[in-house]
DOROZA-876388 format. One record per atom (N, C-alpha, C): residue in three letters; atom name; x, y negated, z. Coordinates in pm, whole numbers, padded with zeros to 5 digits. Atoms other than C-alpha are relative to their C-alpha. Layout:
+--------+-------+--------+--------+--------+
! residu ! atome !   east !  north !     up !
+--------+-------+--------+--------+--------+
!    ALA !    CA !      X !      Y !      Z !
...
+--------+-------+--------+--------+--------+
END
This chain:
+--------+-------+--------+--------+--------+
! residu ! atome !   east !  north !     up !
+--------+-------+--------+--------+--------+
!    UNK !     N !  00065 !  00117 !  00065 !
!    UNK !    CA !  05738 ! -03179 ! -00680 !
!    UNK !     C !  00084 ! -00115 ! -00033 !
!    UNK !     N ! -00082 !  00103 !  00049 !
!    UNK !    CA !  05889 ! -03464 ! -00861 !
!    UNK !     C ! -00049 ! -00141 !  00063 !
!    UNK !     N !  00041 !  00141 ! -00057 !
!    UNK !    CA !  05887 ! -03839 ! -00759 !
!    UNK !     C ! -00108 ! -00054 ! -00088 !
!    UNK !     N !  00113 !  00057 !  00073 !
!    UNK !    CA !  05595 ! -04057 ! -00885 !
!    UNK !     C ! -00110 !  00100 !  00005 !
!    UNK !     N !  00112 ! -00106 ! -00024 !
!    UNK !    CA !  05351 ! -03787 ! -00753 !
!    UNK !     C ! -00138 ! -00084 !  00028 !
!    UNK !     N !  00137 !  00050 ! -00014 !
!    UNK !    CA !  04980 ! -03845 ! -00742 !
!    UNK !     C ! -00055 !  00083 !  00116 !
!    UNK !     N !  00052 ! -00055 ! -00117 !
!    UNK !    CA !  04869 ! -03756 ! -00388 !
!    UNK !     C ! -00139 ! -00037 !  00029 !
!    UNK !     N !  00129 !  00056 ! -00052 !
!    UNK !    CA !  04502 ! -03758 ! -00300 !
!    UNK !     C ! -00026 !  00037 !  00146 !
!    UNK !     N !  00044 ! -00024 ! -00120 !
!    UNK !    CA !  04354 ! -03768 !  00039 !
!    UNK !     C ! -00159 ! -00028 !  00004 !
!    UNK !     N !  00139 !  00007 ! -00006 !
!    UNK !    CA !  03982 ! -03699 !  00096 !
!    UNK !     C ! -00012 ! -00074 !  00122 !
!    UNK !     N !  00006 !  00097 ! -00115 !
!    UNK !    CA !  03887 ! -03976 !  00337 !
!    UNK !     C ! -00136 ! -00047 !  00012 !
!    UNK !     N !  00133 !  00032 ! -00031 !
!    UNK !    CA !  03553 ! -04018 !  00488 !
!    UNK !     C ! -00007 ! -00073 !  00142 !
!    UNK !     N !  00000 !  00075 ! -00130 !
!    UNK !    CA !  03654 ! -04213 !  00803 !
!    UNK !     C ! -00021 !  00069 !  00123 !
!    UNK !     N !  00017 ! -00106 ! -00123 !
!    UNK !    CA !  03617 ! -03901 !  01032 !
!    UNK !     C !  00132 !  00003 !  00059 !
!    UNK !     N ! -00124 ! -00023 ! -00056 !
!    UNK !    CA !  03873 ! -03813 !  01280 !
!    UNK !     C !  00084 !  00095 ! -00082 !
!    UNK !     N ! -00076 ! -00087 !  00077 !
!    UNK !    CA !  03973 ! -03524 !  01056 !
!    UNK !     C !  00076 ! -00051 ! -00123 !
!    UNK !     N ! -00073 !  00069 !  00128 !
!    UNK !    CA !  04029 ! -03741 !  00746 !
!    UNK !     C !  00113 ! -00101 !  00052 !
!    UNK !     N ! -00109 !  00086 ! -00049 !
!    UNK !    CA !  04244 ! -03978 !  00956 !
!    UNK !     C !  00120 !  00092 !  00047 !
!    UNK !     N ! -00112 ! -00107 ! -00022 !
!    UNK !    CA !  04449 ! -03668 !  01072 !
!    UNK !     C !  00068 !  00034 ! -00128 !
!    UNK !     N ! -00064 ! -00023 !  00117 !
!    UNK !    CA !  04487 ! -03576 !  00705 !
!    UNK !     C !  00070 ! -00113 ! -00047 !
!    UNK !     N ! -00074 !  00111 !  00056 !
!    UNK !    CA !  04588 ! -03927 !  00597 !
!    UNK !     C !  00146 ! -00010 !  00084 !
!    UNK !     N ! -00130 !  00014 ! -00079 !
!    UNK !    CA !  04848 ! -03934 !  00890 !
!    UNK !     C !  00098 !  00113 ! -00046 !
!    UNK !     N ! -00079 ! -00117 !  00036 !
!    UNK !    CA !  04975 ! -03589 !  00799 !
!    UNK !     C !  00065 ! -00024 ! -00135 !
!    UNK !     N ! -00065 !  00034 !  00132 !
!    UNK !    CA !  05023 ! -03698 !  00429 !
!    UNK !     C !  00103 ! -00098 !  00009 !
!    UNK !     N ! -00099 !  00101 ! -00006 !
!    UNK !    CA !  05202 ! -04017 !  00517 !
!    UNK !     C !  00124 !  00055 !  00073 !
!    UNK !     N ! -00122 ! -00054 ! -00086 !
!    UNK !    CA !  05441 ! -03824 !  00769 !
!    UNK !     C !  00065 !  00106 ! -00077 !
!    UNK !     N ! -00056 ! -00109 !  00054 !
!    UNK !    CA !  05501 ! -03530 !  00561 !
!    UNK !     C !  00021 !  00019 ! -00141 !
!    UNK !     N !  00001 ! -00022 !  00155 !
!    UNK !    CA !  05437 ! -03583 !  00196 !
!    UNK !     C !  00040 ! -00117 ! -00092 !
!    UNK !     N ! -00016 !  00128 !  00088 !
!    UNK !    CA !  05444 ! -03938 !  00064 !
!    UNK !     C !  00152 ! -00039 !  00009 !
!    UNK !     N ! -00116 !  00046 !  00011 !
!    UNK !    CA !  05766 ! -04077 ! -00061 !
!    UNK !     C ! -00005 ! -00119 ! -00095 !
!    UNK !     N ! -00011 !  00137 !  00091 !
!    UNK !    CA !  05878 ! -04401 ! -00234 !
!    UNK !     C ! -00032 !  00045 ! -00150 !
!    UNK !     N !  00034 ! -00026 !  00130 !
!    UNK !    CA !  05727 ! -04418 ! -00580 !
!    UNK !     C ! -00125 !  00082 ! -00018 !
!    UNK !     N !  00122 ! -00081 !  00009 !
!    UNK !    CA !  05430 ! -04186 ! -00511 !
!    UNK !     C ! -00121 ! -00092 ! -00008 !
!    UNK !     N !  00128 !  00077 ! -00001 !
!    UNK !    CA !  05066 ! -04306 ! -00553 !
!    UNK !     C ! -00097 !  00075 !  00091 !
!    UNK !     N !  00086 ! -00054 ! -00084 !
!    UNK !    CA !  04828 ! -04239 ! -00282 !
!    UNK !     C ! -00134 ! -00033 ! -00044 !
!    UNK !     N !  00125 !  00034 !  00039 !
!    UNK !    CA !  04474 ! -04196 ! -00383 !
!    UNK !     C ! -00102 !  00043 !  00116 !
!    UNK !     N !  00093 ! -00027 ! -00109 !
!    UNK !    CA !  04214 ! -04231 ! -00111 !
!    UNK !     C ! -00134 !  00024 ! -00069 !
!    UNK !     N !  00110 ! -00039 !  00072 !
!    UNK !    CA !  03906 ! -04054 ! -00240 !
!    UNK !     C ! -00116 !  00020 !  00120 !
!    UNK !     N !  00114 !  00020 ! -00087 !
!    UNK !    CA !  03575 ! -04130 ! -00064 !
!    UNK !     C ! -00126 !  00044 ! -00072 !
!    UNK !     N !  00146 ! -00045 !  00053 !
!    UNK !    CA !  03236 ! -03953 ! -00147 !
!    UNK !     C ! -00105 ! -00044 !  00084 !
!    UNK !     N !  00121 !  00049 ! -00062 !
!    UNK !    CA !  02924 ! -04124 ! -00047 !
!    UNK !     C ! -00120 !  00098 ! -00047 !
!    UNK !     N !  00128 ! -00078 !  00031 !
!    UNK !    CA !  02607 ! -03903 ! -00029 !
!    UNK !     C ! -00080 ! -00068 ! -00090 !
!    UNK !     N !  00101 !  00058 !  00079 !
!    UNK !    CA !  02353 ! -03966 ! -00295 !
!    UNK !     C ! -00119 ! -00037 !  00068 !
!    UNK !     N !  00114 !  00045 ! -00082 !
!    UNK !    CA !  02063 ! -04159 ! -00162 !
!    UNK !     C ! -00112 ! -00036 ! -00084 !
!    UNK !     N !  00116 !  00020 !  00087 !
!    UNK !    CA !  01857 ! -04190 ! -00477 !
!    UNK !     C ! -00002 ! -00127 ! -00047 !
!    UNK !     N !  00023 !  00141 !  00036 !
!    UNK !    CA !  01896 ! -04569 ! -00493 !
!    UNK !     C !  00134 ! -00063 ! -00049 !
!    UNK !     N ! -00132 !  00051 !  00044 !
!    UNK !    CA !  02225 ! -04599 ! -00661 !
!    UNK !     C ! -00009 ! -00076 ! -00151 !
!    UNK !     N !  00007 !  00092 !  00123 !
!    UNK !    CA !  02096 ! -04827 ! -00949 !
!    UNK !     C !  00099 ! -00107 ! -00005 !
!    UNK !     N ! -00110 !  00102 !  00023 !
!    UNK !    CA !  02348 ! -05091 ! -00883 !
!    UNK !     C !  00129 !  00071 ! -00024 !
!    UNK !     N ! -00124 ! -00073 !  00029 !
!    UNK !    CA !  02615 ! -04836 ! -00918 !
!    UNK !     C ! -00014 !  00108 ! -00100 !
!    UNK !     N !  00035 ! -00092 !  00105 !
!    UNK !    CA !  02452 ! -04646 ! -01220 !
!    UNK !     C !  00122 !  00015 ! -00096 !
!    UNK !     N ! -00111 !  00000 !  00073 !
!    UNK !    CA !  02747 ! -04725 ! -01413 !
!    UNK !     C !  00115 !  00103 !  00042 !
!    UNK !     N ! -00092 ! -00082 ! -00058 !
!    UNK !    CA !  02963 ! -04534 ! -01195 !
!    UNK !     C ! -00037 !  00135 !  00064 !
!    UNK !     N !  00039 ! -00139 ! -00065 !
!    UNK !    CA !  02744 ! -04253 ! -01082 !
!    UNK !     C !  00053 !  00124 ! -00031 !
!    UNK !     N ! -00061 ! -00124 !  00057 !
!    UNK !    CA !  02905 ! -03998 ! -01297 !
!    UNK !     C !  00157 !  00004 !  00003 !
!    UNK !     N ! -00145 !  00004 !  00017 !
!    UNK !    CA !  03263 ! -04114 ! -01322 !
!    UNK !     C !  00064 ! -00056 !  00130 !
!    UNK !     N ! -00058 !  00061 ! -00108 !
!    UNK !    CA !  03302 ! -04287 ! -00986 !
!    UNK !     C !  00034 ! -00148 ! -00015 !
!    UNK !     N ! -00031 !  00154 ! -00006 !
!    UNK !    CA !  03406 ! -04648 ! -00900 !
!    UNK !     C !  00134 ! -00009 ! -00078 !
!    UNK !     N ! -00138 !  00019 !  00052 !
!    UNK !    CA !  03694 ! -04801 ! -01085 !
!    UNK !     C !  00110 !  00010 !  00113 !
!    UNK !     N ! -00094 ! -00010 ! -00098 !
!    UNK !    CA !  04026 ! -04759 ! -00918 !
!    UNK !     C !  00028 ! -00135 !  00075 !
!    UNK !     N ! -00014 !  00120 ! -00078 !
!    UNK !    CA !  04062 ! -05008 ! -00634 !
!    UNK !     C !  00122 ! -00009 !  00073 !
!    UNK !     N ! -00136 !  00009 ! -00080 !
!    UNK !    CA !  04407 ! -05128 ! -00539 !
!    UNK !     C ! -00017 ! -00030 !  00148 !
!    UNK !     N ! -00002 !  00028 ! -00124 !
!    UNK !    CA !  04494 ! -05153 ! -00174 !
!    UNK !     C ! -00022 ! -00149 !  00023 !
!    UNK !     N !  00000 !  00142 ! -00029 !
!    UNK !    CA !  04544 ! -05531 ! -00188 !
!    UNK !     C ! -00151 ! -00045 ! -00021 !
!    UNK !     N !  00154 !  00044 !  00011 !
!    UNK !    CA !  04162 ! -05572 ! -00304 !
!    UNK !     C ! -00071 !  00073 !  00113 !
!    UNK !     N !  00085 ! -00081 ! -00090 !
!    UNK !    CA !  04032 ! -05284 ! -00088 !
!    UNK !     C ! -00003 ! -00067 !  00136 !
!    UNK !     N ! -00014 !  00054 ! -00139 !
!    UNK !    CA !  04142 ! -05454 !  00243 !
!    UNK !     C ! -00092 ! -00119 !  00010 !
!    UNK !     N !  00070 !  00129 ! -00007 !
!    UNK !    CA !  03948 ! -05770 !  00152 !
!    UNK !     C ! -00152 !  00031 !  00050 !
!    UNK !     N !  00140 ! -00019 ! -00060 !
!    UNK !    CA !  03618 ! -05790 !  00341 !
!    UNK !     C ! -00106 !  00017 ! -00095 !
!    UNK !     N !  00106 !  00006 !  00105 !
!    UNK !    CA !  03413 ! -05885 !  00039 !
!    UNK !     C ! -00006 !  00133 ! -00077 !
!    UNK !     N ! -00003 ! -00115 !  00078 !
!    UNK !    CA !  03525 ! -05581 ! -00153 !
!    UNK !     C ! -00050 !  00115 !  00085 !
!    UNK !     N !  00044 ! -00106 ! -00074 !
!    UNK !    CA !  03461 ! -05346 !  00127 !
!    UNK !     C ! -00147 ! -00014 !  00020 !
!    UNK !     N !  00141 !  00016 ! -00002 !
!    UNK !    CA !  03108 ! -05491 !  00170 !
!    UNK !     C ! -00065 !  00041 ! -00130 !
!    UNK !     N !  00045 ! -00053 !  00135 !
!    UNK !    CA !  03059 ! -05444 ! -00207 !
!    UNK !     C ! -00016 !  00140 ! -00018 !
!    UNK !     N !  00010 ! -00157 !  00000 !
!    UNK !    CA !  03122 ! -05080 ! -00174 !
!    UNK !     C ! -00056 !  00060 !  00117 !
!    UNK !     N !  00069 ! -00051 ! -00123 !
!    UNK !    CA !  02950 ! -05047 !  00163 !
!    UNK !     C !  00101 !  00085 !  00079 !
!    UNK !     N ! -00101 ! -00067 ! -00083 !
!    UNK !    CA !  03282 ! -04940 !  00335 !
!    UNK !     C !  00019 ! -00071 !  00128 !
!    UNK !     N ! -00041 !  00057 ! -00115 !
!    UNK !    CA !  03395 ! -04994 !  00679 !
!    UNK !     C !  00126 !  00062 !  00058 !
!    UNK !     N ! -00133 ! -00059 ! -00038 !
!    UNK !    CA !  03766 ! -04926 !  00722 !
!    UNK !     C !  00030 ! -00058 !  00150 !
!    UNK !     N ! -00024 !  00046 ! -00131 !
!    UNK !    CA !  03850 ! -04931 !  01082 !
!    UNK !     C !  00151 ! -00039 !  00017 !
!    UNK !     N ! -00133 !  00053 ! -00028 !
!    UNK !    CA !  04171 ! -05089 !  01240 !
!    UNK !     C !  00102 !  00104 ! -00007 !
!    UNK !     N ! -00101 ! -00107 !  00004 !
!    UNK !    CA !  04347 ! -04757 !  01276 !
!    UNK !     C !  00035 !  00048 ! -00154 !
!    UNK !     N ! -00013 ! -00039 !  00135 !
!    UNK !    CA !  04292 ! -04660 !  00913 !
!    UNK !     C !  00082 ! -00103 ! -00086 !
!    UNK !     N ! -00070 !  00121 !  00054 !
!    UNK !    CA !  04402 ! -05013 !  00800 !
!    UNK !     C !  00151 ! -00001 !  00033 !
!    UNK !     N ! -00159 ! -00003 ! -00053 !
!    UNK !    CA !  04740 ! -04995 !  01002 !
!    UNK !     C !  00049 !  00105 ! -00074 !
!    UNK !     N ! -00065 ! -00103 !  00046 !
!    UNK !    CA !  04814 ! -04651 !  00867 !
!    UNK !     C !  00033 ! -00041 ! -00144 !
!    UNK !     N ! -00015 !  00034 !  00159 !
!    UNK !    CA !  04760 ! -04767 !  00496 !
!    UNK !     C !  00098 ! -00110 ! -00012 !
!    UNK !     N ! -00100 !  00111 !  00015 !
!    UNK !    CA !  04958 ! -05093 !  00557 !
!    UNK !     C !  00138 !  00058 !  00016 !
!    UNK !     N ! -00126 ! -00046 ! -00016 !
!    UNK !    CA !  05237 ! -04905 !  00687 !
!    UNK !     C !  00068 !  00084 ! -00114 !
!    UNK !     N ! -00035 ! -00082 !  00108 !
!    UNK !    CA !  05228 ! -04655 !  00408 !
!    UNK !     C !  00037 ! -00073 ! -00125 !
!    UNK !     N ! -00016 !  00095 !  00128 !
!    UNK !    CA !  05213 ! -04923 !  00147 !
!    UNK !     C !  00126 ! -00072 !  00005 !
!    UNK !     N ! -00113 !  00097 ! -00017 !
!    UNK !    CA !  05491 ! -05154 !  00290 !
!    UNK !     C !  00126 !  00087 !  00024 !
!    UNK !     N ! -00119 ! -00069 ! -00037 !
!    UNK !    CA !  05738 ! -04906 !  00460 !
!    UNK !     C !  00048 !  00106 ! -00090 !
!    UNK !     N ! -00026 ! -00111 !  00095 !
!    UNK !    CA !  05712 ! -04611 !  00229 !
!    UNK !     C !  00005 ! -00037 ! -00145 !
!    UNK !     N !  00008 !  00056 !  00138 !
!    UNK !    CA !  05673 ! -04820 ! -00079 !
!    UNK !     C ! -00089 !  00089 ! -00098 !
!    UNK !     N !  00093 ! -00094 !  00068 !
!    UNK !    CA !  05373 ! -04612 ! -00194 !
!    UNK !     C ! -00106 ! -00091 ! -00050 !
!    UNK !     N !  00120 !  00081 !  00040 !
!    UNK !    CA !  05096 ! -04754 ! -00414 !
!    UNK !     C ! -00115 !  00078 !  00054 !
!    UNK !     N !  00137 ! -00044 ! -00063 !
!    UNK !    CA !  04759 ! -04709 ! -00255 !
!    UNK !     C ! -00109 ! -00047 ! -00074 !
!    UNK !     N !  00127 !  00028 !  00072 !
!    UNK !    CA !  04442 ! -04698 ! -00456 !
!    UNK !     C ! -00116 !  00087 !  00058 !
!    UNK !     N !  00121 ! -00070 ! -00053 !
!    UNK !    CA !  04089 ! -04587 ! -00365 !
!    UNK !     C ! -00094 !  00022 ! -00108 !
!    UNK !     N !  00104 ! -00048 !  00094 !
!    UNK !    CA !  03834 ! -04412 ! -00573 !
!    UNK !     C ! -00126 !  00052 !  00070 !
!    UNK !     N !  00118 ! -00048 ! -00061 !
!    UNK !    CA !  03471 ! -04380 ! -00470 !
!    UNK !     C ! -00091 !  00068 ! -00105 !
!    UNK !     N !  00091 ! -00084 !  00079 !
!    UNK !    CA !  03232 ! -04119 ! -00592 !
!    UNK !     C ! -00136 !  00007 !  00078 !
!    UNK !     N !  00133 ! -00029 ! -00045 !
!    UNK !    CA !  02852 ! -04048 ! -00522 !
!    UNK !     C ! -00044 !  00150 ! -00033 !
!    UNK !     N !  00040 ! -00144 !  00026 !
!    UNK !    CA !  02724 ! -03703 ! -00467 !
!    UNK !     C !  00035 !  00087 !  00108 !
!    UNK !     N ! -00056 ! -00128 ! -00097 !
!    UNK !    CA !  02805 ! -03363 ! -00310 !
!    UNK !     C !  00156 ! -00014 !  00005 !
!    UNK !     N ! -00133 !  00008 ! -00024 !
!    UNK !    CA !  03144 ! -03397 ! -00163 !
!    UNK !     C !  00095 !  00126 ! -00070 !
!    UNK !     N ! -00070 ! -00119 !  00047 !
!    UNK !    CA !  03241 ! -03037 ! -00258 !
!    UNK !     C !  00027 ! -00005 ! -00163 !
!    UNK !     N ! -00018 !  00010 !  00146 !
!    UNK !    CA !  03194 ! -03092 ! -00635 !
!    UNK !     C !  00074 ! -00123 ! -00027 !
!    UNK !     N ! -00067 !  00109 !  00036 !
!    UNK !    CA !  03299 ! -03449 ! -00652 !
!    UNK !     C !  00147 ! -00009 !  00038 !
!    UNK !     N ! -00134 ! -00017 ! -00056 !
!    UNK !    CA !  03631 ! -03379 ! -00469 !
!    UNK !     C !  00077 !  00080 ! -00115 !
!    UNK !     N ! -00068 ! -00091 !  00114 !
!    UNK !    CA !  03710 ! -03104 ! -00741 !
!    UNK !     C !  00005 ! -00077 ! -00130 !
!    UNK !     N !  00008 !  00063 !  00128 !
!    UNK !    CA !  03608 ! -03328 ! -01013 !
!    UNK !     C !  00104 ! -00122 !  00011 !
!    UNK !     N ! -00100 !  00102 ! -00028 !
!    UNK !    CA !  03837 ! -03615 ! -00866 !
!    UNK !     C !  00148 !  00057 ! -00023 !
!    UNK !     N ! -00126 ! -00052 !  00021 !
!    UNK !    CA !  04131 ! -03373 ! -00869 !
!    UNK !     C !  00023 !  00011 ! -00137 !
!    UNK !     N ! -00036 ! -00001 !  00140 !
!    UNK !    CA !  04096 ! -03328 ! -01249 !
!    UNK !     C !  00009 ! -00134 ! -00060 !
!    UNK !     N !  00008 !  00129 !  00061 !
!    UNK !    CA !  03999 ! -03684 ! -01335 !
!    UNK !     C !  00123 ! -00076 !  00028 !
!    UNK !     N ! -00120 !  00078 ! -00035 !
!    UNK !    CA !  04287 ! -03836 ! -01149 !
!    UNK !     C !  00133 !  00074 ! -00019 !
!    UNK !     N ! -00115 ! -00080 !  00027 !
!    UNK !    CA !  04537 ! -03562 ! -01242 !
!    UNK !     C !  00095 !  00002 !  00128 !
!    UNK !     N ! -00096 ! -00005 ! -00140 !
!    UNK !    CA !  04649 ! -03518 ! -00868 !
!    UNK !     C !  00085 !  00109 ! -00016 !
!    UNK !     N ! -00102 ! -00110 ! -00026 !
!    UNK !    CA !  04946 ! -03320 ! -00793 !
!    UNK !     C ! -00040 !  00075 !  00119 !
!    UNK !     N !  00052 ! -00082 ! -00120 !
!    UNK !    CA !  04799 ! -03214 ! -00456 !
!    UNK !     C ! -00112 ! -00086 !  00069 !
!    UNK !     N !  00100 !  00059 ! -00071 !
!    UNK !    CA !  04506 ! -03303 ! -00240 !
!    UNK !     C !  00019 !  00044 !  00143 !
!    UNK !     N ! -00013 ! -00034 ! -00141 !
!    UNK !    CA !  04514 ! -03331 !  00143 !
!    UNK !     C ! -00143 ! -00030 !  00062 !
!    UNK !     N !  00120 !  00030 ! -00071 !
!    UNK !    CA !  04192 ! -03314 !  00354 !
!    UNK !     C ! -00011 !  00061 !  00151 !
!    UNK !     N !  00015 ! -00052 ! -00130 !
!    UNK !    CA !  04075 ! -03267 !  00706 !
!    UNK !     C ! -00098 !  00098 !  00017 !
!    UNK !     N !  00086 ! -00111 ! -00034 !
!    UNK !    CA !  03882 ! -03000 !  00865 !
!    UNK !     C ! -00097 ! -00037 !  00100 !
!    UNK !     N !  00097 !  00039 ! -00109 !
!    UNK !    CA !  03557 ! -03046 !  01068 !
!    UNK !     C !  00006 !  00092 !  00111 !
!    UNK !     N ! -00016 ! -00087 ! -00107 !
!    UNK !    CA !  03645 ! -02746 !  01276 !
!    UNK !     C ! -00119 !  00077 !  00020 !
!    UNK !     N !  00118 ! -00089 ! -00009 !
!    UNK !    CA !  03330 ! -02548 !  01210 !
!    UNK !     C !  00042 !  00145 !  00033 !
!    UNK !     N ! -00021 ! -00145 ! -00003 !
!    UNK !    CA !  03307 ! -02199 !  01341 !
!    UNK !     C ! -00051 !  00081 ! -00108 !
!    UNK !     N !  00049 ! -00075 !  00110 !
!    UNK !    CA !  03244 ! -01909 !  01121 !
!    UNK !     C ! -00140 ! -00005 ! -00027 !
!    UNK !     N !  00143 ! -00001 !  00021 !
!    UNK !    CA !  02868 ! -01902 !  01167 !
!    UNK !     C ! -00044 ! -00147 ! -00063 !
!    UNK !     N !  00041 !  00135 !  00047 !
!    UNK !    CA !  02843 ! -02294 !  01114 !
!    UNK !     C !  00037 ! -00011 ! -00133 !
!    UNK !     N ! -00072 !  00017 !  00133 !
!    UNK !    CA !  03070 ! -02260 !  00817 !
!    UNK !     C ! -00097 !  00062 ! -00107 !
!    UNK !     N !  00083 ! -00071 !  00093 !
!    UNK !    CA !  02841 ! -02002 !  00652 !
!    UNK !     C ! -00154 ! -00074 ! -00010 !
!    UNK !     N !  00119 !  00072 !  00003 !
!    UNK !    CA !  02515 ! -02186 !  00739 !
!    UNK !     C !  00004 ! -00147 ! -00064 !
!    UNK !     N ! -00025 !  00155 !  00049 !
!    UNK !    CA !  02641 ! -02559 !  00665 !
!    UNK !     C !  00069 ! -00001 ! -00122 !
!    UNK !     N ! -00085 !  00012 !  00133 !
!    UNK !    CA !  02879 ! -02465 !  00384 !
!    UNK !     C !  00133 ! -00080 !  00056 !
!    UNK !     N ! -00131 !  00065 ! -00026 !
!    UNK !    CA !  03248 ! -02574 !  00412 !
!    UNK !     C !  00052 ! -00075 ! -00119 !
!    UNK !     N ! -00051 !  00061 !  00102 !
!    UNK !    CA !  03361 ! -02856 !  00188 !
!    UNK !     C !  00131 !  00050 ! -00021 !
!    UNK !     N ! -00145 ! -00026 !  00030 !
!    UNK !    CA !  03732 ! -02761 !  00235 !
!    UNK !     C !  00010 !  00149 ! -00053 !
!    UNK !     N ! -00007 ! -00133 !  00057 !
!    UNK !    CA !  03666 ! -02397 !  00161 !
!    UNK !     C ! -00030 !  00000 ! -00148 !
!    UNK !     N !  00034 !  00017 !  00137 !
!    UNK !    CA !  03489 ! -02484 ! -00172 !
!    UNK !     C !  00104 ! -00072 ! -00073 !
!    UNK !     N ! -00110 !  00069 !  00078 !
!    UNK !    CA !  03765 ! -02729 ! -00271 !
!    UNK !     C !  00124 !  00087 ! -00006 !
!    UNK !     N ! -00116 ! -00086 !  00017 !
!    UNK !    CA !  04048 ! -02484 ! -00194 !
!    UNK !     C ! -00029 !  00110 ! -00100 !
!    UNK !     N !  00019 ! -00096 !  00088 !
!    UNK !    CA !  03878 ! -02229 ! -00401 !
!    UNK !     C ! -00018 ! -00047 ! -00143 !
!    UNK !     N !  00025 !  00045 !  00128 !
!    UNK !    CA !  03789 ! -02455 ! -00698 !
!    UNK !     C !  00087 ! -00109 ! -00052 !
!    UNK !     N ! -00072 !  00110 !  00048 !
!    UNK !    CA !  04037 ! -02740 ! -00724 !
!    UNK !     C !  00120 !  00059 ! -00085 !
!    UNK !     N ! -00102 ! -00044 !  00101 !
!    UNK !    CA !  04304 ! -02718 ! -00998 !
!    UNK !     C !  00133 ! -00052 !  00054 !
!    UNK !     N ! -00135 !  00036 ! -00062 !
!    UNK !    CA !  04593 ! -02837 ! -00768 !
!    UNK !     C !  00002 !  00065 !  00142 !
!    UNK !     N ! -00004 ! -00063 ! -00135 !
!    UNK !    CA !  04722 ! -02723 ! -00429 !
!    UNK !     C ! -00069 ! -00099 !  00088 !
!    UNK !     N !  00078 !  00070 ! -00098 !
!    UNK !    CA !  04508 ! -02826 ! -00132 !
!    UNK !     C !  00046 !  00026 !  00143 !
!    UNK !     N ! -00038 ! -00015 ! -00136 !
!    UNK !    CA !  04634 ! -02880 !  00230 !
!    UNK !     C ! -00119 ! -00040 !  00085 !
!    UNK !     N !  00115 !  00042 ! -00089 !
!    UNK !    CA !  04370 ! -02869 !  00497 !
!    UNK !     C !  00078 ! -00012 !  00136 !
!    UNK !     N ! -00062 !  00042 ! -00112 !
!    UNK !    CA !  04482 ! -03047 !  00808 !
!    UNK !     C ! -00110 !  00026 !  00129 !
!    UNK !     N !  00093 ! -00022 ! -00129 !
!    UNK !    CA !  04314 ! -02920 !  01148 !
!    UNK !     C !  00039 ! -00084 !  00103 !
!    UNK !     N ! -00005 !  00085 ! -00127 !
!    UNK !    CA !  04267 ! -03106 !  01454 !
!    UNK !     C !  00060 !  00091 !  00100 !
!    UNK !     N ! -00067 ! -00105 ! -00107 !
!    UNK !    CA !  04519 ! -02951 !  01706 !
!    UNK !     C ! -00080 !  00020 !  00113 !
!    UNK !     N !  00074 ! -00019 ! -00107 !
!    UNK !    CA !  04270 ! -03014 !  01970 !
!    UNK !     C ! -00117 !  00111 ! -00010 !
!    UNK !     N !  00107 ! -00101 !  00025 !
!    UNK !    CA !  04009 ! -02793 !  01807 !
!    UNK !     C !  00044 !  00155 ! -00010 !
!    UNK !     N ! -00058 ! -00148 !  00012 !
!    UNK !    CA !  04246 ! -02494 !  01772 !
!    UNK !     C !  00016 !  00071 !  00113 !
+--------+-------+--------+--------+--------+
END
């Protein structure tokens, strides 16, 4: 891949998504790249205030704005200190542009749409560590995205769950 890449990380504040973010920072991101934090909020039927963005997702939110408490409250996000620290280090030390994009709906479909809409060079996501039966019954977001995304997808597993 060339420099100035667009790297997406599916981020839902879970342990798996934090591991995916850490992996992307440690192994993939370089100076000049753009990191897209992609967060999909489940539809709750009351998105009237976000009706404008319900099909296309939120506008891109630069890291400098996203870390402000008012912006996080506006989008009903709660970035924990661990995630904030990782993103600060990534932004400053690696000189990576960090932006966030929020979507509403089914994570499987919305992540695949985000890959195309953002023209991502690759997507990194965590795994919930479901067993075979649970994956069949509940459905696996990562399996669906790997099969349907138009870019390479890296699944980061929790080493404790292996």
